[in-house]
ZATORLO-167396 format. One record per residue (C-alpha): residue number from 1; x negated, y negated, z. Coordinates in steps of 0.02 Angstrom, whole numbers, plus 50000, padded with zeros to 5 digits. Example, Ala and Ser with C-alpha at 12.3 -4.5 7.8 and 13.67 -1.06 7.14 Angstrom:
BEGIN
R pos     u     v     w
R   1 49385 50225 50390
R   2 49316 50053 50357
REM end
This chain:
BEGIN
R pos     u     v     w
R   1 50116 49565 52041
R   2 50285 49555 51960
R   3 50311 49598 51765
R   4 50467 49577 51654
R   5 50492 49723 51554
R   6 50638 49730 51428
R   7 50721 49588 51532
R   8 50701 49694 51702
R   9 50583 49636 51851
R  10 50459 49773 51900
R  11 50338 49744 52051
R  12 50164 49820 52079
R  13 50045 49824 52214
R  14 49882 49731 52139
R  15 49833 49720 51971
R  16 49874 49850 51840
R  17 49867 49882 51658
R  18 49992 49873 51514
R  19 49970 50080 51507
R  20 50001 50095 51704
R  21 50172 49986 51670
R  22 50205 50096 51523
R  23 50190 50258 51622
R  24 50333 50187 51727
R  25 50456 50138 51592
R  26 50408 50297 51477
R  27 50555 50391 51520
R  28 50660 50245 51433
R  29 50580 50255 51269
R  30 50607 50409 51139
R  31 50429 50425 51092
R  32 50249 50395 51186
R  33 50214 50215 51214
R  34 50054 50163 51104
R  35 50030 49961 51130
R  36 50121 49834 51240
R  37 50184 49664 51164
R  38 50171 49536 51296
R  39 50218 49360 51299
R  40 50230 49360 51113
R  41 50053 49446 51096
R  42 50001 49623 51036
R  43 49905 49718 51190
R  44 49812 49867 51195
R  45 49871 49965 51360
R  46 49695 49963 51424
R  47 49715 49778 51446
R  48 49758 49709 51619
R  49 49935 49636 51631
R  50 49959 49464 51672
R  51 50076 49415 51824
R  52 50250 49372 51772
R  53 50207 49415 51590
R  54 50363 49480 51474
R  55 50348 49633 51415
R  56 50394 49769 51291
R  57 50322 49918 51221
R  58 50288 49998 51041
R  59 50269 50185 51001
R  60 50232 50267 50835
R  61 50407 50241 50775
R  62 50378 50059 50760
R  63 50255 50014 50628
R  64 50116 49932 50714
R  65 50126 50076 50855
R  66 50112 50205 50675
R  67 49965 50109 50592
R  68 49893 50104 50776
R  69 49902 50316 50786
R  70 49836 50328 50610
R  71 49689 50212 50633
R  72 49644 50296 50804
R  73 49663 50464 50708
R  74 49543 50402 50580
R  75 49404 50362 50709
R  76 49439 50535 50821
R  77 49403 50621 50633
R  78 49240 50523 50600
R  79 49171 50538 50764
R  80 49213 50738 50772
R  81 49140 50747 50585
R  82 48979 50660 50646
R  83 48960 50774 50778
R  84 48978 50917 50667
R  85 48842 50864 50524
R  86 48664 50887 50544
R  87 48615 50714 50500
R  88 48758 50573 50541
R  89 48668 50432 50482
R  90 48645 50517 50304
R  91 48802 50617 50305
R  92 48982 50547 50356
R  93 49146 50553 50273
R  94 49228 50411 50187
R  95 49417 50363 50186
R  96 49470 50358 50016
R  97 49650 50350 49990
R  98 49818 50409 50065
R  99 49919 50544 49961
R 100 50102 50562 50022
R 101 50080 50591 50215
R 102 49895 50631 50208
R 103 49730 50531 50202
R 104 49596 50601 50079
R 105 49427 50593 50141
R 106 49269 50629 50038
R 107 49090 50669 50097
R 108 48957 50539 50077
R 109 48777 50624 50087
R 110 48711 50793 50080
R 111 48853 50925 50130
R 112 48987 51020 50076
R 113 49154 51008 50139
R 114 49249 51183 50134
R 115 49340 51275 50242
R 116 49219 51325 50364
R 117 49175 51138 50373
R 118 49354 51090 50409
R 119 49374 51218 50545
R 120 49229 51154 50637
R 121 49281 50956 50623
R 122 49466 51032 50668
R 123 49399 51113 50838
R 124 49283 50981 50879
R 125 49427 50837 50850
R 126 49536 50960 50971
R 127 49397 50964 51106
R 128 49390 50779 51114
R 129 49597 50767 51119
R 130 49573 50879 51259
R 131 49458 50792 51348
R 132 49547 50617 51342
R 133 49398 50513 51313
R 134 49429 50316 51317
R 135 49435 50206 51160
R 136 49310 50073 51224
R 137 49310 49915 51145
R 138 49181 49772 51170
R 139 49139 49606 51090
R 140 48968 49607 50994
R 141 48890 49450 50906
R 142 48898 49474 50719
R 143 48710 49486 50713
R 144 48710 49619 50841
R 145 48839 49720 50745
R 146 48760 49695 50584
R 147 48591 49773 50686
R 148 48701 49915 50761
R 149 48778 49973 50599
R 150 48624 49952 50506
R 151 48541 50072 50606
R 152 48678 50197 50592
R 153 48661 50199 50408
R 154 48839 50108 50379
R 155 48788 49976 50233
R 156 48972 49945 50187
R 157 48986 49870 50363
R 158 48850 49767 50363
R 159 48903 49689 50200
R 160 49077 49664 50267
R 161 48994 49566 50440
R 162 48886 49463 50309
R 163 49049 49362 50262
R 164 49124 49338 50415
R 165 49171 49177 50477
R 166 49184 49227 50666
R 167 49035 49234 50788
R 168 49090 49419 50860
R 169 49157 49573 50799
R 170 49257 49691 50896
R 171 49154 49857 50911
R 172 49254 50021 50959
R 173 49157 50148 51059
R 174 49207 50338 51079
R 175 49104 50467 51181
R 176 48933 50370 51108
R 177 48992 50343 50933
R 178 49027 50171 50878
R 179 49120 50109 50733
R 180 49239 49972 50664
R 181 49405 49961 50638
R 182 49532 49833 50581
R 183 49669 49841 50707
R 184 49716 49904 50868
R 185 49674 50073 50954
R 186 49766 50179 51092
R 187 49686 50199 51255
R 188 49620 50377 51239
R 189 49597 50525 51122
R 190 49725 50622 51230
R 191 49864 50524 51124
R 192 49821 50596 50982
R 193 49864 50786 50972
R 194 49985 50768 50819
R 195 49869 50824 50670
R 196 49806 50942 50549
R 197 49652 50942 50420
R 198 49666 51025 50256
R 199 49518 51058 50135
R 200 49556 50979 49958
R 201 49465 50958 49796
R 202 49291 50940 49880
R 203 49350 50827 50023
R 204 49468 50847 50178
R 205 49670 50794 50194
R 206 49703 50705 50372
R 207 49883 50749 50390
R 208 49978 50636 50515
R 209 50156 50608 50573
R 210 50258 50487 50494
R 211 50342 50346 50602
R 212 50523 50439 50561
R 213 50467 50582 50656
R 214 50310 50536 50765
R 215 50293 50705 50843
R 216 50281 50819 50678
R 217 50146 50837 50557
R 218 50201 50860 50379
R 219 50157 51008 50281
R 220 50040 50963 50133
R 221 50112 50937 49967
R 222 50000 50935 49822
R 223 50029 50778 49712
R 224 49885 50813 49587
R 225 49945 50678 49455
R 226 49922 50555 49588
R 227 49765 50625 49649
R 228 49679 50618 49474
R 229 49747 50447 49449
R 230 49662 50389 49607
R 231 49514 50473 49593
R 232 49496 50396 49410
R 233 49509 50226 49509
R 234 49374 50268 49630
R 235 49277 50309 49467
R 236 49294 50137 49377
R 237 49263 50050 49553
R 238 49083 50129 49548
R 239 49042 50097 49384
R 240 49056 49923 49410
R 241 48966 49940 49570
R 242 49111 49895 49680
R 243 49176 50009 49812
R 244 49210 49893 49978
R 245 49258 49723 49995
R 246 49070 49685 50048
R 247 49038 49735 49845
R 248 49179 49639 49797
R 249 49120 49482 49884
R 250 48935 49493 49828
R 251 48992 49503 49647
R 252 49099 49348 49669
R 253 48936 49262 49754
R 254 48827 49326 49620
R 255 48929 49234 49490
R 256 48997 49372 49408
R 257 49177 49339 49434
R 258 49211 49304 49258
R 259 49125 49471 49177
R 260 49220 49546 49313
R 261 49390 49509 49263
R 262 49354 49532 49070
R 263 49282 49718 49114
R 264 49435 49766 49225
R 265 49548 49673 49103
R 266 49479 49789 48951
R 267 49479 49930 49068
R 268 49652 49920 49085
R 269 49697 49883 48900
R 270 49610 50028 48851
R 271 49708 50138 48956
R 272 49871 50070 48882
R 273 49792 50102 48721
R 274 49782 50278 48745
R 275 49958 50283 48820
R 276 50011 50203 48663
R 277 49931 50353 48562
R 278 50019 50493 48644
R 279 50188 50397 48631
R 280 50152 50364 48442
R 281 50094 50540 48421
R 282 50284 50609 48464
R 283 50388 50563 48341
R 284 50551 50606 48423
R 285 50525 50486 48571
R 286 50647 50336 48561
R 287 50649 50293 48739
R 288 50477 50251 48844
R 289 50543 50252 49042
R 290 50423 50164 49154
R 291 50448 50180 49335
R 292 50352 50129 49475
R 293 50385 50042 49666
R 294 50405 49869 49674
R 295 50285 49743 49608
R 296 50187 49876 49510
R 297 50179 49750 49371
R 298 50312 49852 49282
R 299 50366 49706 49169
R 300 50192 49651 49105
R 301 50132 49830 49072
R 302 50303 49847 48964
R 303 50248 49705 48860
R 304 50074 49750 48848
R 305 50117 49925 48810
R 306 50240 49863 48683
R 307 50108 49766 48593
R 308 50004 49920 48570
R 309 50146 50018 48509
R 310 50175 49882 48364
R 311 49992 49895 48341
R 312 50044 50079 48278
R 313 50167 50046 48184
R 314 50312 50050 48308
R 315 50457 49924 48342
R 316 50462 49918 48529
R 317 50591 49830 48627
R 318 50571 49790 48821
R 319 50717 49830 48909
R 320 50716 49771 49110
R 321 50822 49892 49187
R 322 50847 49747 49337
R 323 50950 49668 49205
R 324 51081 49807 49246
R 325 51086 49763 49426
R 326 51267 49759 49498
R 327 51338 49585 49553
R 328 51258 49543 49711
R 329 51432 49580 49811
R 330 51439 49733 49751
R 331 51275 49790 49797
R 332 51260 49922 49923
R 333 51189 49883 50109
R 334 51055 50001 50202
R 335 51089 50051 50381
R 336 51020 49872 50445
R 337 51169 49774 50341
R 338 51050 49703 50208
R 339 51071 49715 50027
R 340 50995 49874 49956
R 341 50908 49845 49784
R 342 50816 49994 49783
R 343 50960 50126 49784
R 344 51031 50189 49617
R 345 51205 50113 49645
R 346 51114 49933 49644
R 347 51119 49982 49467
R 348 51268 49986 49336
R 349 51218 50156 49268
R 350 51368 50187 49178
R 351 51344 50028 49069
R 352 51160 50060 49043
R 353 51195 50231 48956
R 354 51324 50172 48852
R 355 51216 50033 48799
R 356 51082 50144 48770
R 357 51196 50278 48675
R 358 51276 50150 48557
R 359 51101 50094 48524
R 360 51048 50266 48484
R 361 51206 50284 48371
R 362 51141 50139 48272
R 363 51271 50002 48344
R 364 51228 49822 48385
R 365 51237 49798 48579
R 366 51245 49636 48681
R 367 51098 49643 48788
R 368 51120 49578 48984
R 369 51011 49472 49081
R 370 51018 49468 49261
R 371 50993 49293 49351
R 372 50925 49339 49535
R 373 50960 49159 49593
R 374 51151 49173 49571
R 375 51152 49368 49596
R 376 51250 49368 49428
R 377 51222 49466 49256
R 378 51240 49344 49109
R 379 51257 49379 48911
R 380 51184 49239 48825
R 381 51182 49290 48650
R 382 51044 49420 48665
R 383 51098 49567 48550
R 384 50995 49728 48483
R 385 51004 49849 48345
R 386 50898 50000 48327
R 387 50804 50046 48148
R 388 50720 50191 48112
R 389 50549 50136 48182
R 390 50623 50053 48344
R 391 50594 50124 48497
R 392 50645 50060 48688
R 393 50534 50014 48818
R 394 50636 50026 48980
R 395 50557 49977 49143
R 396 50635 49989 49326
R 397 50604 50085 49485
R 398 50741 50220 49437
R 399 50658 50260 49257
R 400 50603 50437 49313
R 401 50768 50482 49393
R 402 50863 50595 49268
R 403 51033 50516 49345
R 404 50978 50358 49276
R 405 50961 50409 49086
R 406 51086 50574 49116
R 407 51166 50521 48942
R 408 51010 50524 48834
R 409 50919 50675 48770
R 410 50787 50728 48864
R 411 50662 50766 48717
R 412 50682 50562 48673
R 413 50591 50511 48826
R 414 50433 50488 48866
R 415 50406 50450 49047
R 416 50253 50336 49126
R 417 50235 50310 49312
R 418 50157 50145 49360
R 419 50093 50082 49543
R 420 49968 49981 49611
R 421 49853 50105 49674
R 422 49721 50022 49785
R 423 49557 50101 49777
R 424 49451 49968 49852
R 425 49426 49981 50056
R 426 49381 49859 50181
R 427 49226 49986 50208
R 428 49208 50160 50220
R 429 49326 50184 50362
R 430 49452 50061 50351
R 431 49567 50082 50193
R 432 49671 49954 50106
R 433 49843 50035 50095
R 434 49926 50009 49927
R 435 50089 49954 50013
R 436 49987 49777 50061
R 437 49950 49742 49887
R 438 50105 49765 49833
R 439 50181 49675 49983
R 440 50050 49522 49938
R 441 50114 49534 49749
R 442 50290 49523 49798
R 443 50279 49382 49917
R 444 50197 49266 49806
R 445 50312 49308 49651
R 446 50479 49302 49763
R 447 50409 49129 49818
R 448 50377 49076 49635
R 449 50536 49138 49544
R 450 50643 49197 49648
R 451 50675 49057 49782
R 452 50634 49189 49925
R 453 50524 49154 50066
R 454 50394 49245 50137
R 455 50466 49273 50286
R 456 50633 49343 50199
R 457 50512 49457 50093
R 458 50419 49537 50250
R 459 50608 49551 50335
R 460 50656 49650 50169
R 461 50504 49741 50134
R 462 50548 49892 50267
R 463 50703 49923 50167
R 464 50616 49919 50000
R 465 50489 50046 50080
R 466 50646 50180 50124
R 467 50698 50148 49955
R 468 50530 50195 49861
R 469 50522 50343 49961
R 470 50714 50394 49923
R 471 50721 50352 49742
R 472 50546 50347 49671
R 473 50407 50432 49751
R 474 50493 50606 49736
R 475 50494 50596 49550
R 476 50328 50536 49517
R 477 50233 50699 49470
R 478 50370 50716 49343
R 479 50280 50564 49232
R 480 50202 50627 49064
R 481 50059 50488 49123
R 482 50021 50375 49258
R 483 49964 50203 49262
R 484 49861 50121 49392
R 485 49906 49923 49384
R 486 49770 49870 49509
R 487 49630 49762 49462
R 488 49506 49771 49584
R 489 49487 49581 49592
R 490 49656 49537 49636
R 491 49673 49513 49812
R 492 49536 49372 49785
R 493 49663 49280 49686
R 494 49828 49315 49767
R 495 49736 49257 49940
R 496 49746 49093 49878
R 497 49930 49100 49846
R 498 49987 49212 49997
R 499 49914 49109 50127
R 500 50004 48955 50137
R 501 50156 49069 50139
R 502 50115 49167 50273
R 503 50064 49013 50394
R 504 50240 48956 50358
R 505 50315 49104 50479
R 506 50316 49043 50659
R 507 50273 49127 50801
R 508 50435 49148 50879
R 509 50508 49240 50711
R 510 50501 49423 50720
R 511 50402 49441 50565
R 512 50250 49340 50629
R 513 50141 49495 50679
R 514 50160 49559 50509
R 515 50111 49390 50442
R 516 49968 49369 50563
R 517 49898 49554 50535
R 518 49891 49488 50321
R 519 49805 49338 50369
R 520 49677 49440 50468
R 521 49655 49562 50319
R 522 49654 49431 50185
R 523 49510 49339 50297
R 524 49407 49471 50231
R 525 49404 49414 50047
R 526 49337 49278 49971
R 527 49463 49164 49895
R 528 49457 49142 49711
R 529 49544 49033 49567
R 530 49663 49100 49447
R 531 49608 48992 49307
R 532 49474 49144 49241
R 533 49648 49270 49228
R 534 49693 49317 49049
R 535 49870 49256 49016
R 536 49920 49422 48989
R 537 49848 49502 49150
R 538 49965 49601 49262
R 539 49917 49482 49399
R 540 49997 49336 49307
R 541 50167 49419 49329
R 542 50144 49364 49513
R 543 50040 49219 49523
R 544 50114 49131 49374
R 545 50036 49082 49196
R 546 50091 49238 49094
R 547 50110 49238 48906
R 548 50249 49337 48947
R 549 50430 49306 49012
R 550 50406 49387 49179
REM end
């Protein structure tokens, strides 16, 4: 048979798998090949190749390949843990959330995760890697899959499949251990030699390589404030009985959505009120600096915080750092030649500091507004002058970077880090990346307010993420407080807005694979209307109907 690999015709005697083809061209790739793309479709390497197929390959340096490595390593961990614990039906690890370059897992059942346990699991993982055991994939009827996972005590998967539209479920088996994962797997355990396990806070951190350095396991860096914020989100979920997507769908089907929305919004408002108390208690604070990655809900949060500050006798003025963007043609570009809106140089830092210092001195200042559609900063007669009780609530991705506000006294600043830190999981072993929620938020908002298509949003997302890694995440632990803007029901609302946008991306476009992945992801959720959302909800910033100017 003959296949076309990267434009070159290769011939093989008889039938071959994509893995066998990969071996013949491996030396032309900088990293180990993990997946194939054949005639525009992603294929796992154990699949049989088709005669005449046009093929190229993906490694862990590619997003899809990296996700595959992470997913496979997760199943390896779960299998090893199941081999180590005494009763794997009652005792197992649950994937909770990511912290930096690591994935945090917590025990579910009657067993302790300590150094000794982590050592045993790590040794078992190494044994499985050395054995090069295959990840075997098979299609099960949904009913049979439900019976299988029910017998294994995986109630979370049983709930998930109850809402599955398809008749079949792809189940993976590793050395007699069955599990379900959302996405592709590597061919065998021998591909997974790069990992480390670290005991942490009663659980275990699975440290894995990044896409930037696929053969290097990063050292564990504690981010305690972020960890505590994510644990709090987990606690909130348990309080209202929602740990996984299946739990959420059960709530919706039970007619409890309206109450769920009110409870979640009340929880957020209570947290915002506590933050306002902290600020009010510090009489020397004149600048509240709010920072966070893209689509964290910074604008709505700044307005809601301002209302809480007013209730405490202060006079807040929300200011968006986005209004200090440089003119579009002056915006720096990244390595791909695309505008880099995430770097500090995309902001007119000098003008911002001059304006803030003038306000601090009691002068009246003309305040700018940035027009995203024209790419121009505009002055429309908006002025500001500070009185004794006034306080500035400043939001933007660089709010925690001292270079952004270098001219302002440090003691005059109260720093808040905000992000959409998803605590909800698809099930116990399939976490929902925080970045997916933010990408969907941004996609819906950009289409509605900025004239940017879903295709463009996906195309820019890699650059956005690089900017966050460079300009936001290094400063998050310096915040006085952290705020989690995720609402546990929001993906059900975003689904109805995002799906039509994703379906508009054609198969021949490079963004198609990501669009297809997100559509499959959204299929887990029951879609709901936005009509019950309060008009001050953070979700309104993205779907529309907010009472604030966002």
